[in-house]
DSSP file (Angstrom, degrees, kcal/mol; ACC not computed):
  #  RESIDUE AA STRUCTURE BP1 BP2  ACC     N-H-->O    O-->H-N    N-H-->O    O-->H-N    TCO  KAPPA ALPHA  PHI   PSI    X-CA   Y-CA   Z-CA
    1    1 A M              0   0    0      0, 0.0    46,-0.0     0, 0.0    45,-0.0   0.000 360.0 360.0 360.0 131.7   73.3   15.5  -59.8
    2    2 A G     >  -     0   0    0      1,-0.1     4,-2.3     4,-0.0     5,-0.2  -0.185 360.0-103.6 -73.7 170.1   76.6   14.5  -61.3
    3    3 A D  H  > S+     0   0    0      1,-0.2     4,-2.3     2,-0.2     5,-0.2   0.871 120.4  54.2 -60.7 -39.4   78.5   16.5  -63.9
    4    4 A D  H  > S+     0   0    0      2,-0.2     4,-2.0     1,-0.2    -1,-0.2   0.921 111.1  44.0 -63.9 -47.6   77.5   14.2  -66.7
    5    5 A A  H  > S+     0   0    0      2,-0.2     4,-2.5     1,-0.2    -1,-0.2   0.873 111.9  54.4 -66.9 -38.4   73.8   14.6  -65.9
    6    6 A E  H  X S+     0   0    0     -4,-2.3     4,-2.3     2,-0.2    -2,-0.2   0.921 109.6  47.0 -60.0 -44.1   74.2   18.3  -65.5
    7    7 A E  H  X S+     0   0    0     -4,-2.3     4,-2.3     1,-0.2    -2,-0.2   0.894 110.4  52.2 -67.5 -38.5   75.7   18.6  -68.9
    8    8 A Q  H  X S+     0   0    0     -4,-2.0     4,-2.4     2,-0.2    -1,-0.2   0.914 110.3  49.6 -64.6 -41.6   72.9   16.4  -70.4
    9    9 A F  H  X S+     0   0    0     -4,-2.5     4,-2.5     1,-0.2    -2,-0.2   0.940 111.1  48.0 -62.3 -45.9   70.3   18.7  -68.9
   10   10 A R  H  X S+     0   0    0     -4,-2.3     4,-2.7     1,-0.2    -1,-0.2   0.879 111.8  50.6 -62.6 -39.5   72.0   21.8  -70.3
   11   11 A T  H  X S+     0   0    0     -4,-2.3     4,-2.1     2,-0.2    -1,-0.2   0.904 111.0  48.5 -64.2 -41.7   72.3   20.2  -73.7
   12   12 A F  H  X S+     0   0    0     -4,-2.4     4,-2.4     2,-0.2    -2,-0.2   0.930 112.9  47.2 -66.3 -43.0   68.6   19.3  -73.6
   13   13 A V  H  X S+     0   0    0     -4,-2.5     4,-1.6     1,-0.2    -2,-0.2   0.954 113.0  48.9 -64.7 -49.0   67.5   22.8  -72.6
   14   14 A D  H  < S+     0   0    0     -4,-2.7     4,-0.3     1,-0.2    -1,-0.2   0.891 116.7  42.6 -55.8 -41.4   69.8   24.4  -75.2
   15   15 A A  H  < S+     0   0    0     -4,-2.1    -1,-0.2    -5,-0.2    -2,-0.2   0.840 126.0  30.6 -76.9 -34.5   68.4   22.1  -78.0
   16   16 A R  H  X S+     0   0    0     -4,-2.4     4,-2.3    -5,-0.2     5,-0.3   0.351  85.9 103.3-111.5   4.7   64.6   22.3  -76.9
   17   17 A W  H  X S+     0   0    0     -4,-1.6     4,-2.6     1,-0.2     5,-0.2   0.939  82.9  45.3 -56.9 -53.4   64.3   25.8  -75.5
   18   18 A E  H  > S+     0   0    0     -4,-0.3     4,-2.7     2,-0.2     5,-0.2   0.932 114.8  45.5 -62.1 -51.0   62.5   27.5  -78.4
   19   19 A P  H  > S+     0   0    0      0, 0.0     4,-2.1     0, 0.0    -1,-0.2   0.909 116.0  47.6 -59.0 -39.2   59.9   24.7  -79.2
   20   20 A L  H  X S+     0   0    0     -4,-2.3     4,-2.4     2,-0.2    -2,-0.2   0.884 111.8  49.2 -68.2 -36.8   59.1   24.4  -75.5
   21   21 A R  H  X S+     0   0    0     -4,-2.6     4,-2.4    -5,-0.3    -1,-0.2   0.914 110.8  51.6 -68.4 -40.5   58.8   28.2  -75.1
   22   22 A R  H  X S+     0   0    0     -4,-2.7     4,-2.0    -5,-0.2    -2,-0.2   0.934 111.0  47.3 -59.6 -45.3   56.5   28.2  -78.2
   23   23 A F  H  X S+     0   0    0     -4,-2.1     4,-1.8     1,-0.2    -1,-0.2   0.900 110.7  51.5 -62.8 -41.5   54.4   25.5  -76.6
   24   24 A A  H  X S+     0   0    0     -4,-2.4     4,-2.3     1,-0.2     5,-0.3   0.869 108.1  52.8 -63.9 -35.9   54.3   27.5  -73.3
   25   25 A F  H  X S+     0   0    0     -4,-2.4     4,-3.4     1,-0.2    -1,-0.2   0.897 106.3  53.6 -63.8 -40.4   53.2   30.6  -75.2
   26   26 A A  H  < S+     0   0    0     -4,-2.0    -2,-0.2     1,-0.2    -1,-0.2   0.853 112.3  45.2 -62.3 -35.8   50.3   28.5  -76.8
   27   27 A L  H  < S+     0   0    0     -4,-1.8    -2,-0.2    -5,-0.1    -1,-0.2   0.890 127.3  25.7 -73.3 -37.5   49.2   27.5  -73.3
   28   28 A T  H  < S-     0   0    0     -4,-2.3    -2,-0.2    -5,-0.1    -3,-0.2   0.802  82.8-142.1 -98.6 -33.9   49.5   31.0  -71.7
   29   29 A G  S  < S+     0   0    0     -4,-3.4     2,-0.4    -5,-0.3    -4,-0.1   0.592  75.4  89.4  77.4  12.3   49.0   33.5  -74.5
   30   30 A D     >  -     0   0    0     -6,-0.2     4,-2.9    -5,-0.2     5,-0.2  -0.976  68.8-145.9-145.6 125.1   51.6   35.8  -72.9
   31   31 A L  H  > S+     0   0    0     -2,-0.4     4,-2.4     1,-0.2     5,-0.2   0.883 101.6  49.8 -63.0 -39.2   55.4   35.6  -73.6
   32   32 A G  H  > S+     0   0    0      2,-0.2     4,-2.2     1,-0.2    -1,-0.2   0.942 114.4  43.4 -60.0 -49.3   56.3   36.6  -70.0
   33   33 A H  H  > S+     0   0    0      1,-0.2     4,-3.0     2,-0.2    -2,-0.2   0.873 111.8  56.3 -64.4 -36.7   54.0   34.0  -68.5
   34   34 A A  H  X S+     0   0    0     -4,-2.9     4,-2.6     2,-0.2    -2,-0.2   0.931 108.6  45.2 -62.9 -45.3   55.2   31.5  -71.1
   35   35 A E  H  X S+     0   0    0     -4,-2.4     4,-2.7     2,-0.2     5,-0.2   0.897 114.0  49.8 -65.6 -40.6   58.9   32.0  -70.1
   36   36 A D  H  X S+     0   0    0     -4,-2.2     4,-2.6     2,-0.2     5,-0.2   0.927 111.6  49.2 -59.5 -45.3   57.9   31.8  -66.4
   37   37 A L  H  X S+     0   0    0     -4,-3.0     4,-2.4     2,-0.2    -2,-0.2   0.937 113.6  45.1 -61.5 -48.5   56.0   28.6  -67.0
   38   38 A L  H  X S+     0   0    0     -4,-2.6     4,-2.7     2,-0.2     5,-0.2   0.930 113.5  49.8 -67.1 -42.2   58.9   27.0  -68.9
   39   39 A Q  H  X S+     0   0    0     -4,-2.7     4,-2.6     2,-0.2    -1,-0.2   0.943 112.1  48.0 -62.3 -46.7   61.5   28.0  -66.3
   40   40 A T  H  X S+     0   0    0     -4,-2.6     4,-2.1     1,-0.2    -1,-0.2   0.902 112.0  48.7 -60.9 -41.9   59.4   26.7  -63.5
   41   41 A A  H  X S+     0   0    0     -4,-2.4     4,-2.5    -5,-0.2    -1,-0.2   0.912 112.1  49.7 -64.8 -41.0   58.8   23.4  -65.3
   42   42 A L  H  X S+     0   0    0     -4,-2.7     4,-2.6     2,-0.2    -2,-0.2   0.877 108.0  52.7 -67.5 -34.2   62.5   23.1  -66.0
   43   43 A I  H  X S+     0   0    0     -4,-2.6     4,-1.5     2,-0.2    -1,-0.2   0.952 111.2  47.1 -61.0 -47.4   63.4   23.8  -62.4
   44   44 A S  H  X S+     0   0    0     -4,-2.1     4,-0.8     1,-0.2     3,-0.2   0.911 114.9  46.1 -60.0 -43.7   61.1   21.0  -61.4
   45   45 A C  H  < S+     0   0    0     -4,-2.5     4,-0.5     1,-0.2     3,-0.4   0.832 104.3  62.0 -68.0 -34.0   62.5   18.6  -64.0
   46   46 A H  H >< S+     0   0    0     -4,-2.6     3,-0.9     1,-0.2     4,-0.3   0.875 100.1  55.2 -61.6 -36.6   66.1   19.5  -63.1
   47   47 A R  H 3< S+     0   0    0     -4,-1.5    -1,-0.2     1,-0.2     3,-0.2   0.823 118.3  34.2 -64.8 -32.2   65.5   18.1  -59.6
   48   48 A R  T >X S+     0   0    0     -4,-0.8     3,-2.0    -3,-0.4     4,-1.8   0.261  80.8 120.0-105.4  10.3   64.4   14.8  -61.1
   49   49 A W  H <>  +     0   0    0     -3,-0.9     4,-2.6    -4,-0.5     5,-0.2   0.813  68.1  61.0 -51.8 -42.5   66.7   14.7  -64.1
   50   50 A N  H 34 S+     0   0    0     -4,-0.3    -1,-0.3     1,-0.2     4,-0.2   0.816 114.3  36.9 -54.6 -33.2   68.4   11.5  -63.1
   51   51 A H  H <4 S+     0   0    0     -3,-2.0     4,-0.4     2,-0.1     3,-0.4   0.791 117.9  50.2 -85.1 -35.2   65.0    9.7  -63.3
   52   52 A I  H >< S+     0   0    0     -4,-1.8     3,-2.0    -7,-0.2    -2,-0.2   0.896  94.1  67.8 -75.5 -43.1   63.7   11.6  -66.3
   53   53 A R  T 3< S+     0   0    0     -4,-2.6    -1,-0.2     1,-0.3    -3,-0.1   0.686  91.0  63.5 -64.0 -17.9   66.5   11.3  -68.8
   54   54 A A  T 3  S+     0   0    0     -3,-0.4    -1,-0.3    -5,-0.2    -2,-0.2   0.859 108.7  46.1 -69.3 -31.0   66.0    7.6  -69.2
   55   55 A D  S <  S-     0   0    0     -3,-2.0     3,-0.1    -4,-0.4    -3,-0.0  -0.081 121.3 -65.1 -88.9-167.5   62.5    8.3  -70.6
   56   56 A N     >  -     0   0    0      1,-0.2     4,-1.5    -2,-0.0     3,-0.4  -0.767  49.5-163.5 -83.2 105.3   61.7   10.9  -73.2
   57   57 A P  H  > S+     0   0    0      0, 0.0     4,-2.6     0, 0.0     5,-0.2   0.860  83.2  60.8 -64.7 -33.4   62.5   14.1  -71.3
   58   58 A E  H  > S+     0   0    0      1,-0.2     4,-2.9     2,-0.2     5,-0.2   0.915 103.5  50.0 -62.5 -40.8   60.5   16.4  -73.6
   59   59 A V  H  > S+     0   0    0     -3,-0.4     4,-2.6     1,-0.2    -1,-0.2   0.937 111.2  49.5 -61.0 -44.3   57.3   14.6  -72.9
   60   60 A Y  H  X S+     0   0    0     -4,-1.5     4,-2.2     2,-0.2    -2,-0.2   0.918 112.1  47.0 -62.1 -44.7   57.9   14.9  -69.2
   61   61 A V  H  X S+     0   0    0     -4,-2.6     4,-2.4     2,-0.2    -2,-0.2   0.933 111.9  50.8 -62.3 -48.0   58.7   18.7  -69.5
   62   62 A R  H  X S+     0   0    0     -4,-2.9     4,-2.4     1,-0.2    -1,-0.2   0.912 110.9  48.7 -58.6 -44.1   55.6   19.3  -71.6
   63   63 A R  H  X S+     0   0    0     -4,-2.6     4,-2.4    -5,-0.2    -1,-0.2   0.894 109.6  51.8 -61.9 -39.8   53.4   17.5  -69.1
   64   64 A A  H  X S+     0   0    0     -4,-2.2     4,-2.7    -5,-0.2     5,-0.2   0.907 109.3  51.2 -63.0 -40.9   54.9   19.4  -66.3
   65   65 A M  H  X S+     0   0    0     -4,-2.4     4,-2.8     2,-0.2     5,-0.2   0.927 110.2  48.3 -63.3 -45.3   54.1   22.6  -68.2
   66   66 A I  H  X S+     0   0    0     -4,-2.4     4,-2.1     2,-0.2    -2,-0.2   0.908 113.0  47.8 -60.0 -43.8   50.5   21.6  -68.7
   67   67 A N  H  X S+     0   0    0     -4,-2.4     4,-2.3     2,-0.2    -2,-0.2   0.927 113.6  47.0 -62.6 -46.8   50.1   20.7  -65.1
   68   68 A L  H  X S+     0   0    0     -4,-2.7     4,-2.9     1,-0.2     5,-0.2   0.905 111.2  50.8 -65.9 -41.5   51.6   23.9  -63.9
   69   69 A N  H  X S+     0   0    0     -4,-2.8     4,-2.5    -5,-0.2    -1,-0.2   0.897 110.3  50.7 -66.4 -37.4   49.6   26.0  -66.3
   70   70 A T  H  X S+     0   0    0     -4,-2.1     4,-2.1    -5,-0.2    -2,-0.2   0.934 111.5  47.9 -61.8 -46.5   46.4   24.3  -65.1
   71   71 A S  H  X S+     0   0    0     -4,-2.3     4,-1.7     2,-0.2    -2,-0.2   0.939 114.3  45.1 -57.9 -49.4   47.3   25.0  -61.5
   72   72 A W  H  X S+     0   0    0     -4,-2.9     4,-1.9     1,-0.2    -1,-0.2   0.902 110.9  54.3 -64.5 -38.6   48.1   28.6  -62.1
   73   73 A W  H  < S+     0   0    0     -4,-2.5     4,-0.5     1,-0.2    -1,-0.2   0.900 106.8  51.8 -64.4 -40.6   44.9   29.1  -64.3
   74   74 A R  H >< S+     0   0    0     -4,-2.1     3,-0.6     1,-0.2    -1,-0.2   0.898 112.0  47.0 -62.5 -40.5   42.8   27.7  -61.4
   75   75 A R  H 3< S+     0   0    0     -4,-1.7    -1,-0.2     1,-0.2    -2,-0.2   0.818 115.1  43.4 -73.3 -31.8   44.4   30.2  -59.0
   76   76 A R  T 3< S+     0   0    0     -4,-1.9    -1,-0.2    -5,-0.1    -2,-0.2   0.261  75.5 147.7-100.4  11.6   44.1   33.3  -61.2
   77   77 A R    <   -     0   0    0     -3,-0.6     2,-0.4    -4,-0.5    -3,-0.1  -0.208  30.7-160.5 -51.3 125.6   40.5   32.7  -62.4
   78   78 A V        -     0   0    0      2,-0.0     2,-0.5     0, 0.0    -1,-0.1  -0.918  10.9-136.0-115.6 138.4   38.9   36.1  -63.0
   79   79 A V        -     0   0    0     -2,-0.4     2,-0.4     2,-0.0    -2,-0.0  -0.779  18.9-151.1 -94.9 133.8   35.2   36.7  -63.2
   80   80 A E        -     0   0    0     -2,-0.5    -2,-0.0     2,-0.0     0, 0.0  -0.853   3.1-151.5-106.4 142.9   34.0   39.0  -65.9
   81   81 A Y        -     0   0    0     -2,-0.4     2,-0.1     0, 0.0    -2,-0.0  -0.937  16.0-143.9-113.2 107.1   30.9   41.1  -65.7
   82   82 A P        -     0   0    0      0, 0.0     2,-0.3     0, 0.0     3,-0.0  -0.417  15.4-158.7 -70.5 145.5   29.3   41.8  -69.2
   83   83 A T        -     0   0    0     -2,-0.1     3,-0.0     1,-0.1     0, 0.0  -0.801  24.1-128.3-120.3 165.8   27.7   45.2  -69.8
   84   84 A T  S    S+     0   0    0     -2,-0.3     2,-0.4     1,-0.1    -1,-0.1   0.778  91.7  58.7 -83.8 -26.5   25.1   46.4  -72.2
   85   85 A A  S    S-     0   0    0     -3,-0.0    -1,-0.1     2,-0.0    -2,-0.1  -0.877  78.2-132.1-111.8 133.4   27.2   49.4  -73.4
   86   86 A L        -     0   0    0     -2,-0.4    -2,-0.0     1,-0.1     3,-0.0  -0.589  14.8-137.5 -78.1 144.6   30.7   49.3  -75.0
   87   87 A P  S    S+     0   0    0      0, 0.0     2,-0.3     0, 0.0    -1,-0.1   0.852  81.4  18.3 -73.7 -32.2   33.1   51.8  -73.5
   88   88 A D  S    S-     0   0    0     -3,-0.0     2,-0.5     0, 0.0    -2,-0.0  -0.898  74.1-117.8-134.0 162.6   34.6   52.8  -76.8
   89   89 A V        -     0   0    0     -2,-0.3     2,-0.2    -3,-0.0     0, 0.0  -0.891  37.7-119.3-100.2 132.3   33.8   52.7  -80.5
   90   90 A E        -     0   0    0     -2,-0.5    -1,-0.0     1,-0.0     0, 0.0  -0.515  26.2-165.0 -73.6 133.6   36.3   50.7  -82.6
   91   91 A V        -     0   0    0     -2,-0.2     2,-0.0     0, 0.0    -1,-0.0  -0.981  23.2-120.3-120.2 126.6   38.1   52.6  -85.3
   92   92 A P        +     0   0    0      0, 0.0     2,-0.3     0, 0.0     0, 0.0  -0.372  43.4 167.0 -65.0 143.0   40.0   50.7  -88.0
   93   93 A D    >   -     0   0    0     -2,-0.0     3,-1.8     0, 0.0     4,-0.2  -0.801  53.3 -77.2-143.7-174.8   43.7   51.6  -88.0
   94   94 A A  G >  S+     0   0    0      1,-0.3     3,-0.6    -2,-0.3     0, 0.0   0.733 124.6  59.4 -61.8 -24.6   47.0   50.3  -89.5
   95   95 A M  G >  S+     0   0    0      1,-0.2     3,-2.0     2,-0.1    -1,-0.3   0.401  72.5 102.1 -89.2   4.5   47.1   47.5  -86.9
   96   96 A S  G X   +     0   0    0     -3,-1.8     3,-1.3     1,-0.3     4,-0.5   0.706  66.6  71.0 -64.4 -18.6   43.8   46.0  -88.0
   97   97 A R  G <  S+     0   0    0     -3,-0.6     4,-0.3     1,-0.3    -1,-0.3   0.687  94.8  55.8 -71.8 -13.2   45.5   43.2  -89.9
   98   98 A F  G <> S+     0   0    0     -3,-2.0     4,-2.2     1,-0.2    -1,-0.3   0.525  82.7  89.5 -88.1  -9.2   46.5   41.8  -86.6
   99   99 A D  H <> S+     0   0    0     -3,-1.3     4,-2.8    -4,-0.3     5,-0.2   0.908  85.2  50.3 -57.7 -46.0   42.9   41.6  -85.4
  100  100 A T  H  > S+     0   0    0     -4,-0.5     4,-2.1     1,-0.2    -1,-0.2   0.888 111.0  49.0 -62.9 -38.7   42.3   38.1  -86.8
  101  101 A R  H  > S+     0   0    0     -4,-0.3     4,-2.5     2,-0.2    -1,-0.2   0.907 112.4  47.7 -63.5 -43.6   45.5   36.8  -85.1
  102  102 A D  H  X S+     0   0    0     -4,-2.2     4,-2.6     1,-0.2    -2,-0.2   0.890 111.0  51.5 -67.6 -40.3   44.5   38.3  -81.8
  103  103 A E  H  X S+     0   0    0     -4,-2.8     4,-2.7     2,-0.2    -1,-0.2   0.894 109.0  50.7 -64.5 -40.0   41.0   36.9  -82.1
  104  104 A I  H  X S+     0   0    0     -4,-2.1     4,-2.6    -5,-0.2    -2,-0.2   0.947 112.5  46.4 -62.1 -49.1   42.3   33.4  -82.8
  105  105 A W  H  X S+     0   0    0     -4,-2.5     4,-2.6     2,-0.2    -2,-0.2   0.895 112.8  49.7 -61.5 -40.0   44.6   33.7  -79.7
  106  106 A A  H  X S+     0   0    0     -4,-2.6     4,-1.1     2,-0.2    -1,-0.2   0.940 112.0  47.7 -66.0 -46.0   41.7   35.0  -77.6
  107  107 A A  H  X S+     0   0    0     -4,-2.7     4,-0.5     1,-0.2     3,-0.4   0.906 112.8  50.1 -60.5 -42.7   39.4   32.1  -78.8
  108  108 A L  H >< S+     0   0    0     -4,-2.6     3,-1.2     1,-0.2    -2,-0.2   0.916 109.1  51.0 -62.8 -43.5   42.2   29.6  -78.0
  109  109 A L  H 3< S+     0   0    0     -4,-2.6    -1,-0.2     1,-0.2    -2,-0.2   0.707 102.4  61.4 -67.3 -18.9   42.8   31.0  -74.6
  110  110 A A  H 3< S+     0   0    0     -4,-1.1    -1,-0.2    -3,-0.4    -2,-0.2   0.657  87.5  93.2 -80.7 -14.7   39.1   30.7  -73.9
  111  111 A L  S << S-     0   0    0     -3,-1.2    39,-0.0    -4,-0.5    -3,-0.0  -0.341  93.3 -88.2 -74.6 156.8   39.2   27.0  -74.4
  112  112 A P     >  -     0   0    0      0, 0.0     4,-2.6     0, 0.0     5,-0.2  -0.326  41.8-111.5 -61.2 153.1   39.7   24.6  -71.4
  113  113 A T  H  > S+     0   0    0      1,-0.2     4,-2.4     2,-0.2     5,-0.2   0.852 115.3  50.3 -61.6 -38.2   43.3   24.0  -70.7
  114  114 A Q  H  > S+     0   0    0      2,-0.2     4,-2.2     1,-0.2    -1,-0.2   0.913 113.5  46.7 -66.0 -40.3   43.4   20.3  -71.7
  115  115 A M  H  > S+     0   0    0      1,-0.2     4,-2.6     2,-0.2    -2,-0.2   0.908 112.7  49.6 -66.1 -41.5   41.6   21.2  -75.0
  116  116 A R  H  X S+     0   0    0     -4,-2.6     4,-2.4     1,-0.2     5,-0.2   0.886 109.5  52.4 -67.8 -38.9   44.1   24.1  -75.6
  117  117 A A  H  X S+     0   0    0     -4,-2.4     4,-2.5    -5,-0.2     5,-0.3   0.911 109.6  49.6 -63.8 -41.7   47.0   21.7  -74.8
  118  118 A V  H  X S+     0   0    0     -4,-2.2     4,-3.0     1,-0.2     5,-0.3   0.966 113.2  45.0 -61.3 -51.8   45.7   19.2  -77.4
  119  119 A L  H  X>S+     0   0    0     -4,-2.6     4,-2.6     1,-0.2     5,-1.1   0.877 114.5  49.3 -62.1 -35.9   45.3   21.9  -80.1
  120  120 A A  I  <>S+     0   0    0     -4,-2.4     5,-2.5     3,-0.2     4,-0.5   0.918 116.3  41.2 -71.1 -40.8   48.8   23.4  -79.3
  121  121 A L  I  <5S+     0   0    0     -4,-2.5     6,-2.2    -5,-0.2    -2,-0.2   0.922 121.8  41.5 -70.0 -41.6   50.6   20.0  -79.4
  122  122 A R  I  <5S+     0   0    0     -4,-3.0    -2,-0.2    -5,-0.3    -3,-0.2   0.936 132.0  15.8 -74.0 -47.1   48.7   18.8  -82.5
  123  123 A Y  I  <5S+     0   0    0     -4,-2.6    -3,-0.2    -5,-0.3    -2,-0.1   0.806 130.6  39.9-106.5 -32.9   48.5   21.8  -84.7
  124  124 A L  I   <S+     0   0    0     -5,-1.1    -3,-0.2    -4,-0.5    -4,-0.1   0.925 129.8  30.5 -82.5 -46.3   51.1   24.3  -83.4
  125  125 A E  S   <S-     0   0    0     -5,-2.5    -3,-0.2    -6,-0.2    -4,-0.1   0.540 100.6-137.4 -85.5 -10.8   53.8   21.7  -82.6
  126  126 A D        +     0   0    0     -6,-0.3    -4,-0.2     1,-0.2    -3,-0.2   0.867  42.8 163.1  55.9  42.5   52.6   19.4  -85.5
  127  127 A L        -     0   0    0     -6,-2.2    -1,-0.2     1,-0.1    -2,-0.1  -0.676  42.9-106.3 -88.5 144.8   52.9   16.3  -83.3
  128  128 A P    >>  -     0   0    0      0, 0.0     4,-2.2     0, 0.0     3,-0.7  -0.328  31.6-109.5 -65.0 153.6   51.1   13.1  -84.4
  129  129 A E  H 3> S+     0   0    0      1,-0.2     4,-2.5     2,-0.2     5,-0.2   0.854 117.9  56.4 -53.1 -40.2   48.0   12.1  -82.3
  130  130 A A  H 3> S+     0   0    0      1,-0.2     4,-2.0     2,-0.2    -1,-0.2   0.887 109.1  45.9 -63.2 -38.6   49.9    9.1  -80.7
  131  131 A E  H <> S+     0   0    0     -3,-0.7     4,-2.3     2,-0.2    -1,-0.2   0.875 111.6  51.3 -72.6 -38.9   52.6   11.5  -79.4
  132  132 A V  H  X S+     0   0    0     -4,-2.2     4,-2.4     2,-0.2    -2,-0.2   0.909 109.7  50.4 -63.0 -41.1   50.1   14.0  -78.1
  133  133 A A  H  X>S+     0   0    0     -4,-2.5     5,-2.0    -5,-0.2     4,-1.6   0.909 110.5  50.3 -63.6 -42.3   48.2   11.2  -76.3
  134  134 A A  H  <5S+     0   0    0     -4,-2.0    -2,-0.2     1,-0.2    -1,-0.2   0.920 112.1  46.8 -63.4 -40.9   51.6   10.0  -74.7
  135  135 A I  H  <5S+     0   0    0     -4,-2.3    -2,-0.2     1,-0.2    -1,-0.2   0.915 118.7  40.2 -67.1 -41.5   52.4   13.5  -73.5
  136  136 A L  H  <5S-     0   0    0     -4,-2.4    -1,-0.2    -5,-0.2    -2,-0.2   0.617 106.5-125.0 -84.4 -13.5   48.9   14.1  -72.1
  137  137 A G  T  <5S+     0   0    0     -4,-1.6     2,-0.2     1,-0.3    -3,-0.2   0.899  72.4 106.3  72.0  41.1   48.6   10.7  -70.7
  138  138 A C  S   <S-     0   0    0     -5,-2.0    -1,-0.3    -6,-0.1     2,-0.1  -0.782  73.6 -79.2-139.2-179.6   45.3    9.9  -72.4
  139  139 A S     >  -     0   0    0     -2,-0.2     4,-1.6     1,-0.1     5,-0.1  -0.401  34.9-115.9 -86.0 164.0   44.1    7.7  -75.4
  140  140 A V  H  > S+     0   0    0      1,-0.2     4,-2.5     2,-0.2     5,-0.1   0.850 116.6  58.0 -65.7 -36.1   44.4    8.6  -79.0
  141  141 A G  H  > S+     0   0    0      1,-0.2     4,-2.7     2,-0.2    -1,-0.2   0.887 104.4  50.8 -60.3 -40.4   40.6    8.7  -79.2
  142  142 A S  H  > S+     0   0    0      2,-0.2     4,-2.6     1,-0.2    -1,-0.2   0.881 109.2  50.4 -65.0 -36.5   40.5   11.4  -76.6
  143  143 A V  H  X S+     0   0    0     -4,-1.6     4,-2.6     2,-0.2     5,-0.3   0.944 111.2  49.2 -66.6 -46.3   43.1   13.4  -78.4
  144  144 A K  H  X S+     0   0    0     -4,-2.5     4,-2.5     1,-0.2    -2,-0.2   0.920 114.2  44.6 -57.0 -48.2   41.0   13.1  -81.6
  145  145 A S  H  X S+     0   0    0     -4,-2.7     4,-2.8     1,-0.2     5,-0.2   0.923 113.6  48.8 -67.4 -43.4   37.8   14.1  -79.9
  146  146 A Q  H  X S+     0   0    0     -4,-2.6     4,-2.4     2,-0.2    -1,-0.2   0.868 113.5  48.1 -62.7 -36.9   39.4   17.0  -78.0
  147  147 A A  H  X S+     0   0    0     -4,-2.6     4,-2.5    -5,-0.2     5,-0.2   0.938 114.0  46.5 -67.9 -45.3   41.0   18.3  -81.2
  148  148 A S  H  X S+     0   0    0     -4,-2.5     4,-2.1    -5,-0.3    -2,-0.2   0.943 115.0  45.4 -63.0 -47.1   37.7   18.0  -83.1
  149  149 A R  H  X S+     0   0    0     -4,-2.8     4,-2.4     1,-0.2    -1,-0.2   0.901 113.3  51.2 -62.9 -42.9   35.7   19.7  -80.4
  150  150 A G  H  X S+     0   0    0     -4,-2.4     4,-2.4    -5,-0.2    -1,-0.2   0.894 108.4  49.5 -63.3 -40.4   38.2   22.4  -80.0
  151  151 A L  H  X S+     0   0    0     -4,-2.5     4,-2.6     2,-0.2    -1,-0.2   0.882 110.7  52.1 -63.2 -40.4   38.4   23.2  -83.7
  152  152 A V  H  X S+     0   0    0     -4,-2.1     4,-1.9    -5,-0.2    -2,-0.2   0.906 110.7  47.2 -63.2 -41.4   34.6   23.4  -83.7
  153  153 A R  H  X S+     0   0    0     -4,-2.4     4,-2.4     2,-0.2    -2,-0.2   0.910 111.7  50.3 -66.2 -42.1   34.6   25.8  -80.8
  154  154 A L  H  X S+     0   0    0     -4,-2.4     4,-2.6     1,-0.2     5,-0.2   0.931 111.3  48.1 -62.3 -46.0   37.3   28.0  -82.4
  155  155 A R  H  X S+     0   0    0     -4,-2.6     4,-2.3     1,-0.2    -1,-0.2   0.893 111.1  51.2 -60.3 -39.2   35.4   28.2  -85.7
  156  156 A S  H  X S+     0   0    0     -4,-1.9     4,-2.4     2,-0.2    -2,-0.2   0.952 111.6  46.1 -62.7 -49.2   32.2   29.1  -83.9
  157  157 A V  H  X S+     0   0    0     -4,-2.4     4,-2.3     1,-0.2    -2,-0.2   0.911 113.9  49.2 -60.2 -43.7   33.8   31.9  -81.9
  158  158 A L  H  X S+     0   0    0     -4,-2.6     4,-2.3     2,-0.2    -1,-0.2   0.853 109.5  51.1 -68.6 -33.5   35.6   33.2  -85.0
  159  159 A R  H  X S+     0   0    0     -4,-2.3     4,-2.7     2,-0.2    -1,-0.2   0.910 111.2  49.6 -67.5 -41.2   32.3   33.2  -87.1
  160  160 A Q  H  X S+     0   0    0     -4,-2.4     4,-1.6     2,-0.2    -2,-0.2   0.919 111.2  47.6 -60.6 -43.3   30.6   35.1  -84.3
  161  161 A A  H  X S+     0   0    0     -4,-2.3     4,-1.0     1,-0.2    -2,-0.2   0.924 113.0  49.3 -65.0 -42.8   33.4   37.7  -84.2
  162  162 A A  H >X S+     0   0    0     -4,-2.3     4,-1.1     1,-0.2     3,-0.7   0.913 108.4  53.9 -61.7 -44.5   33.2   38.0  -88.1
  163  163 A A  H 3< S+     0   0    0     -4,-2.7    -1,-0.2     1,-0.3    -2,-0.2   0.822 105.3  53.5 -62.8 -31.7   29.5   38.4  -88.0
  164  164 A Q  H 3< S+     0   0    0     -4,-1.6    -1,-0.3     1,-0.2    -2,-0.2   0.764 105.7  54.5 -75.0 -23.4   29.8   41.3  -85.5
  165  165 A L  H << S+     0   0    0     -4,-1.0    -1,-0.2    -3,-0.7    -2,-0.2   0.746  90.8  84.2 -79.8 -25.9   32.2   43.1  -87.8
  166  166 A V  S  < S-     0   0    0     -4,-1.1     2,-0.1    -3,-0.2     0, 0.0  -0.685  83.1-128.6 -84.0 123.3   29.8   43.0  -90.8
  167  167 A P        -     0   0    0      0, 0.0     3,-0.1     0, 0.0    -2,-0.1  -0.378  26.4-104.9 -67.7 148.6   27.4   45.9  -90.7
  168  168 A A    >   -     0   0    0      1,-0.1     3,-1.9    -2,-0.1     2,-0.0  -0.370  50.8 -81.6 -68.3 153.8   23.7   45.2  -91.0
  169  169 A E  T 3  S+     0   0    0      1,-0.3    -1,-0.1    -2,-0.0     3,-0.1  -0.307 117.7  18.4 -60.1 135.0   22.1   46.0  -94.4
  170  170 A G  T 3  S+     0   0    0      1,-0.2     2,-0.6    -3,-0.1    -1,-0.3   0.295 105.1  99.5  89.1 -10.9   21.2   49.7  -94.7
  171  171 A H    <         0   0    0     -3,-1.9    -1,-0.2     1,-0.1     0, 0.0  -0.932 360.0 360.0-114.1 118.5   23.5   50.7  -91.8
  172  172 A R              0   0    0     -2,-0.6    -1,-0.1    -3,-0.1    -3,-0.0   0.363 360.0 360.0-143.7 360.0   26.9   52.2  -92.7
């Protein structure tokens, strides 16, 4: 890579680091994994920068991040075994105001990676449906249906979580 291309790559990374890291966090749910994901995607893109920079480089980097995350997710899939008894009793504390945020992140991370990518690009990054479709390499209709289904699933999970927090009548 020539000096000019190297400088263009550095300028791109400097300008787009934070939005790309935020998107990586939405995909992974963990800041450390998000930074690893972003750095790995940027390394991959750096190798092909002469070919990428003619197009929209951000779309290419986001697509690389989605593909890498999907690949990593398949490798680290963990099987959970539900039990009938909870190990501890939950006690409200000063941090309870963060519970809703954590529940939303947990519900988001439970979605399939493609649906999570659609929701992150559409609502976290506030990109129009056409741009999300271009990044993901699918149709606008697919983006709309994935976003709609994803929001329905998130609402359902959050309603269930809220119902579990409300004590039954007569029990306090």
